[in-house]
C-alpha positions in Angstrom: -47.0 -134.3 -68.9 -46.1 -136.0 -65.7 -47.6 -134.8 -62.4 -45.5 -135.2 -59.3 -47.3 -135.5 -55.9 -45.8 -136.1 -52.6 -47.0 -137.9 -49.5 -47.1 -135.4 -46.7 -47.9 -135.7 -43.2 -51.6 -136.3 -43.2 -52.1 -134.4 -39.7 -51.4 -131.2 -41.6 -54.6 -131.0 -43.5 -58.2 -132.2 -43.3 -58.5 -132.9 -47.0 -55.4 -133.6 -49.3 -55.1 -130.3 -51.4 -53.1 -132.1 -54.1 -56.2 -134.1 -55.1 -58.3 -131.3 -56.2 -58.2 -128.2 -58.5 -59.7 -126.1 -55.6 -56.9 -127.5 -53.3 -54.2 -126.8 -55.5 -55.5 -123.3 -56.0 -55.6 -122.8 -52.3 -51.9 -123.9 -52.0 -50.7 -121.8 -54.9 -52.5 -118.6 -53.9 -51.4 -119.1 -50.2 -47.7 -119.0 -51.4 -48.3 -115.9 -53.4 -50.3 -114.2 -50.5 -48.0 -115.1 -47.6 -45.2 -113.8 -49.8 -46.9 -110.5 -50.7 -48.8 -109.7 -47.4 -46.7 -111.6 -44.7 -48.0 -114.4 -42.6 -49.7 -112.1 -40.0 -51.8 -110.3 -42.5 -52.7 -113.5 -44.5 -56.2 -114.8 -43.7 -58.6 -117.4 -45.0 -61.1 -114.7 -45.7 -58.6 -112.9 -48.1 -57.5 -116.1 -49.5 -61.1 -117.3 -50.3 -61.8 -113.8 -51.9 -58.7 -114.2 -54.1 -59.6 -117.7 -55.5 -63.2 -116.7 -55.6 -64.4 -119.3 -53.4 -65.8 -119.4 -49.7 -63.9 -119.2 -46.6 -65.7 -122.5 -45.5 -64.2 -124.4 -48.4 -60.6 -123.3 -47.3 -61.4 -124.7 -43.8 -62.3 -128.0 -45.3 -58.8 -128.3 -46.3 -57.0 -126.9 -43.3 -57.8 -126.1 -39.8 -56.0 -122.7 -39.6 -53.4 -120.6 -41.4 -50.6 -122.2 -39.2 -51.3 -125.6 -40.7 -51.2 -124.1 -44.2 -47.7 -122.6 -43.4 -46.5 -125.9 -41.9 -47.8 -127.8 -45.0 -46.0 -125.3 -47.4 -42.8 -125.9 -45.4 -43.1 -129.7 -45.5 -44.0 -129.7 -49.3 -40.9 -127.4 -49.9 -38.5 -129.7 -48.0 -39.9 -132.8 -49.5 -39.4 -131.1 -53.0 -35.9 -130.3 -52.2 -35.1 -134.0 -50.9 -36.8 -135.3 -54.3 -34.6 -133.0 -56.3 -31.4 -134.2 -54.5 -32.2 -137.8 -54.7 -33.0 -137.3 -58.5 -29.6 -135.3 -59.0 -27.7 -138.1 -57.4 -29.4 -141.0 -59.4 -28.7 -139.0 -62.6 
């Protein structure tokens, strides 16, 4: 099984969430919660409860929820660029 990781703007996070299980859970659940609740109702406290962790652990990865959103947008467009490049090569 291959794992794809992207080099994203390092200013978006404090600790790279791609490098740990908790970080990946933060990202995955953030996507689900922002979709379900909307960005305004999404909070690190709710996220921490959902992933059964502490709010402080989420803050070790991101300064605030806006950085999470920008990180997700950057990840998405990097993924799209990868898919386009891969399709053009193949």
